[in-house]
N, C-alpha and C positions, 0 to 999 in steps of 0.2 A: 279774472275780471278786474276792472279798475274802478276805484272809487272816484268821486267827483273831482278830487284834487289830482287825479292822474296816478296816484300811488296804488299798489295792489290792494284789493279789497280782502282783508284778512278774514272776513266772515265767510268767504267762499273757500272751503276746504282748508282753512287755517293759513294759507299762504297766497291766495289769489289765483290758484290754478288747480285743476283736477287732472290727475293722471290715471288712465284706465288702460290696463294691458289686455289686449284682445288676442295675444298669442302670435302676433306677426309683426311686421314692420307697419305699425298702425298709422294710417294716413287720413286724418279728418279733412273733410272737404266742405261741409256746409252745416249751419246751425239754424234752429228755429226755436222761438220762445213760445211755449204753450200758454193758454189763458190762466192755468193754475200755477204759473211761475216755473214749471219744470222746463228743462233745457234739453232739446234733442240735438244730437250730433250724429251726422252720417258721414260715411267714408268707406274705407276698405282696409283689409289686413295685408298690405303690400301688394294690392292688385289681384288677390286671389279670392277673397270672400267679402261679400257685402256686410257692412257693419252699421248698426243703429244703436246708439247709447242714449239712455235717458238719465239725466241728472236732476237731483233736487235743487232748489234755490241755493242750498249751502254747499253744493258740489259733490254730494254723495251719490252713489248709484241709486236710482229711483226704485224702491222695493215694490212699487205698484206696476212696474213695466215688465212684460214678458215673464210672467209667473215668478216674480220676485227677484229675477237675476239683474234687472236694470239694463240688460244688453241683449241684442239680437244679432247673431253672426250666422250667415248662411252662404253656402256655396250654391249659387243658382245655376250657373253654367259658364265655364271658362273663366275669364277675367272679369270679376264682378266689382263694380265701383259705384258707390252711392255718391252722386255729385251735387244733388240738390234735395231739399226737403221742404214740405209745406203741409199745412193742415187744411183739409177741405171744409166746406160749410157745415158738415156734420161732426167735425173734430177728428176725423180719421187722418192718420199719418200717410202722406204720399211721398215716396222716395223715387 
């Protein structure tokens, strides 16, 4: 994240960036900001598994997402890629 002056926002994970290892060649593709300030990132693990990661406003994995793991990785079928994310009118995550 960047602060208003264009410099890295050091309140976000200490250096302005959050790194989450999902066990593959992780490829983020889209982000969405939730009303509670949480950040959703979707993509894939090198084209093999769908990945959804939830971060707190400070860049830590969100302990309230997916039974406390902060991430959801799933092999749906074949080459799974999350390319977009949105929240519907009821606050549900749509990938």
